[in-house]
Each structure stands twice: as C-alpha cells, then as structure tokens.
N, C-alpha and C positions, 0 to 999 in steps of 0.2 A: 346820249342815246343808248338804249338797251339792245343787246344782241340776243334776240329771242332764240336763235339756234343754240347758243351757249347755255342760256337759261334753261331751256327744255331738258338739257342733259342732267340737270339737278333734280328733275322730277321723274321718278321711276315709272309712274303710270304711263308716260308717253312711250316708254320702251315696251311695257307690258300690254299696251293697247295701241298697236300701230294704226296710224290713220285717225286717231282720236282728234276731233275738233271740239274742244270744251268751251262752251259759251254760256256757262251757268255759275260763274264765280260769285254772283250776288247771293245765290242760295248757299253755296259753300265753295271754298277755294281748294285747289289741289295742294298737296304737301310735298315739300322738298325732302331729299334724302336725309339732310341734317336733322330735321324734325323727327323723322321716323327712327333714325339712329338713337336719338335722345330717349325716345320711349323705350326702345329695346334695352338701352344701357341701364336705365333705372331697374327694369325687371330682372335683368341678368346679373347686375353687380351690387345694387344697394337697395333692394326692394324691402323697405321698412316704413312704418308709419312715422308721421312727423309730429313735432312739438310734444312728444311723449317719452320716447326712449332716451336713456343716457349712454347707450352703446354706440359704437362708432358709425355703423351704417345708418342708424336712425338720425344721428347728428348730421351726417352727410346729406341725407334726404331733406332734412329740415333746412340746411344751408342752401341747397340747390333750389328748393321751393321758394325761399325768401329772396334769393337772387332774382328770380323772375318778378317778384313783386317790385323790387327796386328797378328792374328794367322797364316794366310797364309804367311805373311812376315817371321815370325819365322820358319815356316815349311821349307822354302827354304833358310834361312839365308839372308834375304833381309831386307830393311827398309820399313815401312808401306807406305811411300810416293812414293815408287817404284812399288806399286801394283795397277793395274787398273782392275776393274771388267768389264767383257764383257758377252756375252751370251754363249760363248763356245770357244774352241781352234781355230776353223775356223775363228771366228770374230776377235780373238786376232791377228792372223797372217795377216788377211786382213787389220786390223788397221795399222799395221806397213807398209804393202805394199802401202797403199793409203796415209797415213799421212807422211811417210818418203821416201819410195822407189820412188814414182813418182816425188819427189822433187830433189832427189840427183842422180838418175840414168839417164845417157844420152847415146848417140849412141857410145861413146868411151869406155863404161864400159862393164863389164861382170857380169852376175847374175848366181850364181852357186848353184845347189842343187844336189840331188842324185836320182837314179832310184827307190829307195825303198820307197820314200815318200808317205804318204797319200796325196790324191788330194788336201787337204787343205793346204799343204806345198809345193805343186808343181804348181798347176794351177795359184795361185796369182802371182808367180814369172815368170811363163811362159808368162802370159798376160802382166805383167810389162815390161818384156824384149821386147815383140812384140810391145807394144804401144810406148815405148820410144826408139825403135830402137837399143836396147842393144843386146849383144851376150848372148844367153841362153846356159849354159854349164851344163852337167850332169855327176856326178861321177857314174861309173858303179859298179857292184858287181861281186864277184867271183861266181863260180857255187855253192859254199857252202853258199852263202848268205851274205858274209862279204863285206864291202866296199872295192873296188879294189884299195887299197893303198899300197900293198906290205906287207910282213910280217917282213922283216929284216930292211928295211930302209924307214920308213913311211915319214921321213923328205924329202928325195930325191924325192919321188913320189908326195908329197904335192907341192913341188916347181915346178913340171911340170904342176900342175893343177891350182894353185893359182898364180896370178901376181899382180902387182900394179894396173892393170885395174879391178881387181875383187872387185866390190863394195858391193855385197851382197853374204853371204854364209848362206844358210838355210838347216838345216839337222835335222833328227829325232834322238832323244836320243835312242829310241827303236822302231824297226819296228813293225807295227801293223799286219804284216802278218807272218814274220818268228820269231819275238821275239828277234832278234839279238840286243845285247847291243853295240852301237857304241862307239868308243873311243873319245867321244865328247871333253873332256878336252884337250887331246893331239892335236886333229885336230885344235881346236881354238887357242891353244898356238902357234902352228906352223904357222897357217894362219896369226896371228897378228904379228909374226916376219917378215913375208914376206911383209905384207901390214898392218901397224898399223891402218889405217883408215877403214879397212874392217868392215862392219856391220854384226854381227853374230846373227842368229835367231835359237833357238832350240825348236823343237816340242817335248814337254815332256809329251804329253797326255798319253803315255803308260809307262812312267817312274815314274811320280809322285805318282801313286797309289801303287807302288811296291818297291821303293828304295829311299834312302836318296838323296836329291839334295842340293847342296851348290852352289848357283849362284856366290858367291865370288870366290870360287875355280875354277869353270868352266870359269869364266871371260867372259861369254856370254853377249852380249848387250841386247838381249831380250830372254825370255823364256815363253812358253805358255802351259797351260794345262787346264783340265776341272774338275769341281766338280763331275759330274755324273759318271765318271769312277773310282772314289775313295770314294764310299759310300754316296756321297752327292747328292743333288737334281739336276735336269736338269736346264738348262737356266742360268748357272753360269760358266763363263770362267774366267781365270786368265791370265793377261799379266804382267810379270815382265819386267821392263826396267830400264836401268841406267838413273839416274835423269838428268845428263848433256845432254843426248840425248833427253829424253822426253821433257825437257824444251824448246828445239828448234824445236819441232814438231808441225805442224798445226793440229787442231782437225779433226777427221774423221767424226763425227756427231756434229751438232750444234743445240742449243735450250736451254731449261731450265736446270739450274744446272751447266752449264759449262762456265758461263760468270761472269765477274767482273763488267762490266759496258756496257750498251747499250745506245747510243744516236742516233739522226737522222743522224749523220755524221760518227760514228765509233762504233766498238764493241771491247771491251778489254776482252780477255779470262782469266778465273781464273787459279789458279795454278794446277799443277799435284798433285794428280791423277784425281780430279774432272773435269779437262779440257777434259778428254776423256770419261766421264760418263754422257753424255747428257740424259735428260729425267729421268723419274722415273725408277729405276732399279728393278731387281727381289729381293725385300727386304726380303721377307720371306725365299727365297731360299738361299740367301747369309748368312743370320743369321743361318739357319740350316746347312750350309756347315761347320761351325765351329764345330758342334757336330761330323761330320764325321772325321775331323782332330783330334779331341780329342779321338775318338774311335781308330784311327790308332796309335796315340801316346801311348795310354794305352797298345795296343798289342805290339807295337814296330815294326818298319819297318824291322829291322834286322830279327826278328822272322817271319814276313810275308814272307820275301825273302827266308829264310831257308825252310819254309814250302812249298813254291812254287817249290823250286828246287827238293824237295823230290817227289812232285806230277809229275813234268815234267819227272824225271828219271823213275818213275814207269810207266808213260804213254808210253814213248819211248820203254822201255823194253817190255811192254805188246804188243805193236804193233809188235815188232820184234818176240816175242814168238808166237803170234797168226796169224800174216799175212805175215811174212817174206818179200818176195820181191813183194807181191801183192800191197803193199802200198808205196807211195812215200811221204816222209816228206821233206818239203822245209825249207832250212836254216840250221844253225848249230845244231849239236847234243850234243855239250858240254854244260852241264847245267850251267856252270860258265859264259858262254857267251851269254845266252839268258834268257828271263823272261818267264812267264807262258803262252806262246802261242805256239800251234802246228798246223800248216796248212799242210794239206795232201790231197792226192787224191788216190783213188783206180784206178788201171790201166784200168779197163773195165767199170767203172760206173761213172755217172755224179754226182758231189757233191750235186746238188739240189735234186736228187733222194735219195741220202743217208740221207740228212737232213730231208726230208719229212718223211721217214720211222722211223728215230730216234724220231721224234716228236710224233709218235703214242705211244711211251713209255715215253713221257714227258721228253725227253732228248733234251736240247736246245743247238744247235751249230749254227754257221754262215756258209752260203754257198754263194759263189759269188766271186767278185773281191775285196771285202773289201775296196772299194775306193782307190785301188792301182793298176790300170790297167797297167801302165808301168812296174811295177814289175812282174805282171803275164805274160805280154808279154815277159819279159826277161827270165822267166822260161819256156816259150813255151806253156803256158796253158791259157785258158780264164777265169778259175775259180778254186777255191779250197774250201775244207771244212776246217773250223777252229774251234778248241776247245781251249778255254782259261780258265785259272784257277785263283782262288783268295782264299782269306783266309777262305772262307766257304766251299771249296771243299775238298774232301778226296779221298783216294784210292778206296773207294766203288763207287764213281762217275766214276772213270776210269774203274772199273770192269763192271759197267752198260753200259758205252760207248762201251766197247769192245763187250759185248753181243749184244748190239744194232747194231753194225757194222756187226757182224756175221749174225744177222737176215736180215739185209739189203742185204747182199750177197746172202742169200738163196732166198729172194723175187725177186731180180733183175736178178738172174741167168738164 
C-alpha cells in the first residue's frame, strides 16, 4: 500500500499550491523534489555538453546522461544501445514513420492502426499511407471501448484484419481517453504469425508510468513513451527499437553528434543510438529522468498499479452513488482492464463548463478531445471530461471531485 500523505511531501507543488487536487497526470505528471534537484545540480555543478569535451565536467555530464540510458533500458528490459532519446512520444513515433515507414511502405501495402489512438500514433501513419499511396486501415472498438477483435477467437479476427500486405501495425498499449489496457502482447504475437515481416510500434505513453513493461516479452519492434508523464522532466522522449532494425534505418535529423565521418564527397553516420540523436539533447532533463525512474522503482510499479485500481474503483462507485444515470463514463468499468483514467460526460452540461467550475476549487481535470478526435467521434461526442490518477492521489481527491461536480451541476442548472 502507498501512503499518499508521505508521498505528497516529496512533491513541492503540494506545499506551494495548498488545496491542489491534481487529476490530470495523463497530460503530464507532477515532479518530485529529487527530479528537480537533479536538474539544478547539473546546471550548478557540471553544466557542459556531452560526447564532445575531454575535460572533467563534460565527462561527468556524459557519464550521467548515459547512466539514464542504462536505467531506461533496464526499466523496460532492453539493452542501452536500443534506447534513443527524443523530445517526446510524438517525436519518437514520427522518427519511425519518417526514417523507416517512408522507405518500406508502398502502394501495395497496408498501414494499420486503431480508432482509439492519440493523434501522435494516428496522424503520422495516416499521412504516410496517403503520401505513399498505401491503404490506411483502422481497427474499430466495441461500444465498451475494447478493440473490436472478438472475445472468444481473437486469432480468427486478427486473421481478417492483418495480411501479408500489412507492413505497419501501430497501437496504443493504453488508451489516453478510456484507460483500456490492450492485449498488445497477444496481438503482436498473432500479427507476426500471419506476417513475420510486419513492423509493430507500441505507444506506451500511458503504460510506462503505471505498469511493468518487458519489450522482450512483447516482442514489439518499437515502443515509445515520455519522461514527463512518469514524474520526469519535459522534453525527454524514449524510443526503444530492435537493433537489427535501427541499424538499417536512415537518420531522421542530421547534424552534430550523429556522424562518424564527413568529407566533401560523402557522410558516414555513426552507430545507433547516437545516429538518431542529432544536436545537443536535453542534457539536464535526461539526467533528471533517471531520478524519476529510481523513485518509481523504490515505490514499486506493482504497488502503484494496485493503488490506482483502488482509486479507480472508488471513483466509479462514487459516480454511480452520486450521479446514477446522469453521467456517462466511456470505456470499460472493470478495473483489471483499465488504468487510472476516467473520461466522462454529464448528459446536459458541456465538459469545458464542468472543468472551469472545478478549477474555481483548485481541481484540475482535462476537458476536450484529448488529442483523440476519431475516438470521440466513435463515441458520438465532440469532447469529454477526463480525470486521471497517479500515485499522489487519494480517495479524498475523489471526494473533492464529486463535491466539485455537484457544485457544477448547481451552477449550470
């Protein structure tokens, strides 16, 4: 069990913002003091560029930077040379689309994704298919928010969707709207049976902060996530990729740090991962990201997951007890099949109005389409309210949310 009262003491924002009820960790998480200290430590004590200087503070910066790469690799059971640092999940996915997708996809191929994707894992593949003349295919969902693959014979349904022509399969591990946890491992296993050459990309932005990930077990070709959603700084994304695929990919960006040799006649690129890390990276942020991973390791992701399940159950029950059929919750209600995200609408009130009134009481939720317009269209709405929970949230936060929603109803009535 997590002691939220103790955990909150590690996050200075709760001291600086008394009464804050932060329910928007799906957008970005709060940062513990250890992460903030690591940022300051770099700038105060060894602020130098990496992979370039032979002087001591540059070597220290390089060492600290590469320690984070090793920590990230261990976090998802990968090797350090399979970890590329980007700015965010969006850039990680675009890197694959541009560096690999545009080279291997042609008019005879299919590019497959799902209707529940964040735009970052939808638009790049939509544009790739359009520009290369490929067929863009989309896996639908059920009314309950699950991928529409059938419940009894997923294999049979996968065989109807994926063929030898399917070159790319891109899917979310966890939906950023419904919180549904997709059977990614099984889907990839079945997909590769049908087409061993299929390239699989997993958007793990909403999975990595909350649950253990093992890329060897998943057998995905690429997996992307962001530091800022898991207690770390902004401007740091992670792209895991199988080395044998990375080695045959052309760089996305070119310039300093990603070359082995440049002459008037030719350029030879350096090895992975530096091949895909052109220019000076977010050094301080990458170094501080390791402190976020260490924080999660100390708490234990299994404990984080168990804590979130209790909060989800309490929130769903509170909605039922207090609002009955007035509120519509999107996606599954089974806490074993979703993470700490609840998107909802009141039948007679716009989510933006709800969020604005909640803000008056320092309650932070998200309102809008959450960068998932196709999914909202599938649900028949233009927007929803979203409350998302993390390790620093408690049942008291849910109680405050419920009271805030009651107030919103009174004001908007």
